[in-house]
N, C-alpha and C positions, 0 to 999 in steps of 0.2 A: 504493500500500500504506500509506504513512504517513498520508494523509488518512483512509483507511478505518479504521485503528486509532485515530486521534484521535477519530473519530465514535463508535466503540464505547466509548471511554473517557468521552466526554461523557455518553452515554446511561446508562452504568453508574454514573457518579457521581451522577446525579439519582436513580436507583432506590435506590442504596446509602444515600444521605442519609436517605431516609424509612424504608425497610424495615430498614436496618441499626440505626438508633437504636431503633426499636420492638422489633426482635428481641433486642437486648441487654437492654432493659428486661424483656421477657418471660422471657428466659433466667435472669437473676438472680432475678427474682421467683419463678419456678417452683422454682429451687434452694432458695431460702429457705423457700418454702411446704412443699416435700416434706421438708426437713430438720426443720421444726417438727412436721409431721404424724407423722414416724417417730421423733420424740423424739431427734433428733441421732444416728441410727443409726450414721453413719460414725465417730462419736466414742464413743458409749456401748457399741457392740459392736465396737470396733477389734480387740480380742484375738481375737474369734470370726472376723471376716472375714479377718484375716491368717492365722489357722490354716487356714481353708477355701480360701485362695488360695495364697500363698507357701508355707505350711506343708504343702500337699498335692500339690505338683508331682511328687513322686516316687511317688505312689500310682498303681497301675495303672489305677484307674477314672478318673483325671484325665488322665494323660499317655500311657496305653497306646493304641496305634493300633487303629483299628477294622479289621475284615477287609475284603477287597477287594469283597465283595458288599454290604457296608454303605455306603450313600451318605453317611453322616454322618462328621464328623471328631471327634477327641478334644476334651475340654474345654480341654486345654492348647494344642492346635492352633488352636482357635477364639479363645482369648485372644491367642495370638501373632499370628494374622492380624489381629485387631482392633487390637492394639498396633502391628503393622506399619503399619496405615493411619493411626494417630494419631501415633506417634513418627516424625516426618518432618521436612521442612524447617522447619516451625513451631518445632521445638525448637532449631534453630540460627539460621538466618537470620531466622525469625519473632521470636525473642527479641531479636536484635540490632536488628531493625526497631522493636520496641516501645521499646527503650532510646533509640535515635537520635531517634525521633519524639515519644516521650512522656517521656523521661528515666528515671532509675532507678526512680522511683516507680511506673511502669507495672507493674513486676514484682510489687509488693505487690498490685495489683488482679488480676493473673494468679493469685496465690495465693488470693485471696478467691473469684474465679470458680471455681477448682478445688475448694475446700472445699465450696461449695454445689453445684457441678457433680457432685460424687461422688454425691449423692442423686438428681440428675436422671438420671445414667447408670444408677444402680441401678434407678430406677423404670421407665425405658424398656426395660431388659433384662428385668425381671420381666414386664412386659406382653408383650414380644416372645416370650418362651418360652411364656407362658400362652396366647397366641393363634396360635402357629405351626401350619402345616399341612404336608402332604406334597404335592409337585407331581406333574406327570404323569410325571416321570422317577424318582419315588420318593425325591427329595431333600427335606430340610427347607426350608421357606420361611417366614421371619418378618420382622417389621419394622413400622414405624409404619403402613404402609398396611393391615396386617391388623388391628391393634388399633383403627385408626380405623374401618375398615369393619365389623368383626365385634364390636367393643367399643362404641365411641361410637355406631355405627349401630344397636345394639340398644336404646339408651336411647329411651324414648318420645318421638316427634316428631323424632328425630335421624337417621332412616334415610338420608335423602338428604344431610344435612350430613356424616355419616360417610363416605359413598361419595365425595362431591365432594372432601373433604379428603384422602381416601386417594389419589385420582387426582392431586391437586395435589402431594402429597408425593412420589409416585412420579416425576412429571414433573420436579420440582425436584431430586430426588436424581439423576435421570438427567443433568440439566444440571450439577449439582455434581460429578459424577464426572469431567467433563471439565475442571472448574476446579481445585478443591482436590485432586482425585485424579489429575490428569493434567498439565495445562498448568503450574500453579504449581510442582509438584514437578520436572518435567522441565526447566523453565526455570532453576531454581536448580542443578540438576545440571550443565547446560551451562556456566553462568556460572562455577561453581567449578572445573570441570575445565579450562576455558580459561585461568583465572587461575593455577591451581597447576601445570598441565602444558602450558604454552604451547608450541605447535609453530608457529613463525613462518611457515613455508612454507604452512601451512594457515590460520592465523588472519589472515594478511595478504592472503589471496586472497578478496576481496569478490565475492560473487555478485550481490548486490542491495542497494540503499540506501546510506546513508552515516551516519557517526557512530554514535550509540547504537542506531539502527535498522538498522545494517548486518547483512546475512546473510552469514556467511563459510562457506567450505568446511569449516572445522573444526567449526562448530556443526551443519552439515548431516550430517557423518559421525558425530558423537556421537549425534545424533537417530536416525539409521538403526540404530546399534548397540543403543541402548536399545529401539527398536521391535522389533528381532529377538528380543532377550532376553525382552521382555514377551510376545511372541506365543508363544514356546516354552512359557512357564509358564501364561499365562492360558487359552490354548486347551485346556489339559489339565484344566481344571475346578477346583473348590474343594479337592479332595483334594491336587492337585499344589501349589496355592497354599499350603495349610496345611503341607504337607511342607517347602516352602522356608522359610516364615515361622518355623517352630519351630527351624530351624537358624540362621537369620540373626539374628533379633530378640534372643534372649538374648546372643549373642556381641557384637553391635554396641552394645547398651546398656551392657554391662559394660565393654567396651573404651573407649567414649566417657567413661564416668564415671571410669575410672582415669586417662585422659589429662587430664581436667578437674581431678581432685583433685591431680594432680602440679603443675599450674600454680597452683592455689589454695594448695597447700602451700608452694611456693617463694615466693609473694607473701603469706604468712600475715599479715604486718603490715597489709595493706590490707583484710583481711576485716572488721574492725570498722568502718572508714570506709565500706565498701561497703554493709553492712547499715544503717548510720546514714543513708546517702544514700537507700536504698530507702524507709525509713520516713518520713524527713523530707520528701522530694520527692513522696511519695504525697499529702500534704495541703498542701504548700507548694512547688509546682513552681518551677523556675528561671524567672524572668520572661523573656518574649520581647517584642519590640517590639510595642506596641499591644495586648497581651493583658492582660485583667484577671485577678485571682486566681481568681475564680469560673469564668471561661471556661477557664483553664488547667487547673484541677482536673477540670472536666468532660471536657476532652480527654484527660488522663492516664487517667482512669477508663475512658473509652470505648476508648482504645487498648489498655489492659491487658485489658479484657474481650474485645475482638475477637481479640486475639492469643492469649488464653487458650483461647477456643472453637476457634480455628483449630488450636491445638496439640492439645488433648485431645478435641475434638469432642463433649463432653458436651452434650446437648440437641439435637443434630442428628438423632438417631435413626438414625445411620449404622451404628455398630458392632453394633447389634441384628441387622442382617441377616446377619452372620457368626456372632455368638454363637448365633443360632437354629439354625445348622448343626451344632452340637456334640451329642455323645451325652449329653444332659443330662436329668436327672430333675426336679430342683427348680428352679423359676423363681428363687427367692431366692438359691440358690447361684450362678447365673449373674449375678444382680444384684450380688453381692459381687465377682465378677470385674470388673464394670463400675467399682466403687469402686477396686479395685486398679489398674485400667488408668489412671484419671485420676491416682491417686497417683504412679505411676511416671512417667507422661508429664510432668506439670507440677511436682509437688512435688519430684521427684528430678532428672529430666533438664533441665527448663527452668531450675531453680535453679542447677544446675551451669554451664549456659551463661552465665547472668547473672553469676555470681561470676567466671567466667573473664574476661568482658569488663570488669567493674568493678574487678578486682584487678590486671589485667595492665598497666594504664597506657595502653591504646589508646583509652580513653574517659575524658575529664576529667569527674569527678563534680562538680566545682565550677562549671564553666561549661556542662556538659551538651552538650559537642561532641566530635566525633571528633578525636583528636590527630593521627593519620596521615591527612593530607588525600587521600592516594591510595586510602584504603580507603572502602568503601561499606557499606551495611547487609548486602549479600550476602557481603562478604568480611571483615567486621569480626572475626568469630570466628576466621577463619583467621589474621588479623594478630595476634590475641591468642596463638594457639598458636605463632606464629613467634617471639614474644618469648622463648620457652623452648626450643622444638624447632627450632633452626637450627644446622647444622653445616657448617663450611667454606664459608659463603656459600650453602648450599642450604637453602631453606625447607621443612624436613621437616613443620613444623606445618601449612602450607597444603596439603601433599600429603595429610596425615592427614585434615584436615577435608574435603577434596575427596572422599576415599574414604568418609568417614563420611556425608557428605551424599548421595553416590551410593547407599550401602546404605540409609540412612534413607528417602530419597525414592523409591528404586526399590521398596522393600517397600510403601511407601504407595500407589504406583501399582498394585501387585498387589492390595492389600486393597480399594482403591476400584473396581477392575475388577469385583470380586465384588459390591460394593454396587450398582453400575450395572446389573449383570446381573440382580440380583434385582428392581430397580425396573422394568427392561425386561420381565422375566418377568411381573410383576404386570399390566402394561399390555397385553402382546401374547402372553403364553403362553410356557411353558418351551421349546417346540420352536423358537421364533424367536430365542432368546437368542444363538445363534451369530452372527447379523447384528450385534448390538450389540458383541460381543467383537471382531469384525474391525474395526468402525468405531472402537472405542476405541483399538485398537492403531495405526491409521492417524493418529488425532488427536494422537499423541505428537509428530509432526513440528511441529504448531502450537506446542506448548509449547517445543520446541527453538529455534524461530525467532522467537517473540513477545518483545516487550520485557518486562522484569521487572515494572514497575509495573502494566501492564495485566493480566498474568496474576494478580498478587497481588490487585488490586482486584476482578476478576471473581470470584475465589474467595470473597472476603468477601461479595459480593452473593448468590451462590448458597447460601452457608452460611445467611444470614439467611432466604432464601426457603423453604428446606426446614425450617428450624428452627420457623417459625411454626405450620404445621399439626401438626407432631410435638408441640410443647409444648401445643397446645390439646388434643390427645389425652391427654397425660399428666395435665394438670390435670383434664380431664373424668372420667378413670378413676382419680383419686388415691385415692378411697375403696376401690376394688378392690385397689390396691397395698398399702394399709394392711392390708386384710383378709387378703391372701395372706401378707404379712410376719408378721402376728400368728399366723396358722396355722402358719407355719414355726417361729417362736420358741417357740410353745407345745409343738410336737412335739419339736423338736431341742434346745432349751435347757431348757425346763421339764418335758420328758418326759411330756407329756400324751398320752393315747391317743385321738386324734381323727382323723377322715378327712382325708387330705392334699388340698390344692388344687394340682394339678399342671397342669391344662389346662382350657380352656373347652370342649373337645370330649371326649366320653366315649370315642371310639375311640382318641384320642391318649393319654388317661389310662391306658387299659388297656395300651397299648403301652409307655409309659415306666415303668410300675410295675415292669417287669422289669429296668430299668437299675439299675446300682449308684449309690449316693449319691456 
């Protein structure tokens, strides 16, 4: 088993080195390009998109449930499901990994990736809604594969290019659903539960292997429990996933932010030095043996961007597949939910995590090292919470983080199960999607038993692979995004009486015209 996993790691590292670097370059370039084309929409229209997202959550047209016969979900449910898939392990362990491997400066580049990523997310969601269709079961189906095939494919001379890229995206998304959306998340759940709620009789019972690669009875039991819970929800379809997500996501985000603010507030004197460290080491990383300044900066930037996209998923084309399931009329409205999603995920939640680590004293911002040598990137945030939430020798903080990671990661698994289902559906048809769901549930055991580094590295590779065809589609159809956005702003902001651009298909346009805004 050990040699097999080592071989997987070697192959993955080679692929990731080339594809990952190009993917990051393309990701940031696309974000900057779409930001310029839309005249910094995420900033110039900040009041409008906040009003249409956070300011509209109590409107019936946004949060009201669809009836049982309607196969779509509400706008709020689609946002919560997308946020469930993005607010995951990347917001806790991923941020800690970025700080440990790239220093505090990596957080600055996560912010930059998020600011530009807002418009990448906006653009892919606009295209996703514009090109979505109904499947054989009467459910909405959308995503990069549809705007690659039906959008890029309609450009003169690009028919086969569009079809090939659509299939490539669907295949990569399918594989990614087992990496970022399954193994990586489950692996962190197991690691944190074992650390915070250790049951020696189970954790000391080794079933296979030794050392870091040991498979214990405890990890096996946790994996089985997660697998059963996932099966109950995933096999119920997108409406059940949406119903669970809308209850868990707001609760877990608010609770985590409150806990983080408590720690940051208690250590308020360290807030200034923490921000100073973030900005300073973003351009002047703490020197490592044998590393030149230029090389170190490149590493910090790359780590920040990679962890950023792992966290908010802007540019992957993933969240489009659930946003398209909402009862939505305006493509731009759902695009604004994409902006909000990135804002909450990275600017709010990831920043909270970073400040908890940098102000609590568990990470030395001067030397760039972990203070508590028993802690790892997987447990660093838990150690930070323990500095405040420890009573009578009981580490309440670690328990809280273990529960938070369970909720964050578990809902990510639910969201990605839907993404994988839609990718599978595009390749093999809606009727065959049950086979994927069953296999997805079974693969949870691989995440529970696989080593942390391999699960994480595989996730990075699959992210980059699905990102490339998606971003090619966004760039190729950027003119259409601008046209749809201008049509919306002319109608909704400038009050011009013009025909709306709601769908590429006339039958869909007629259907959604009856929807509330």
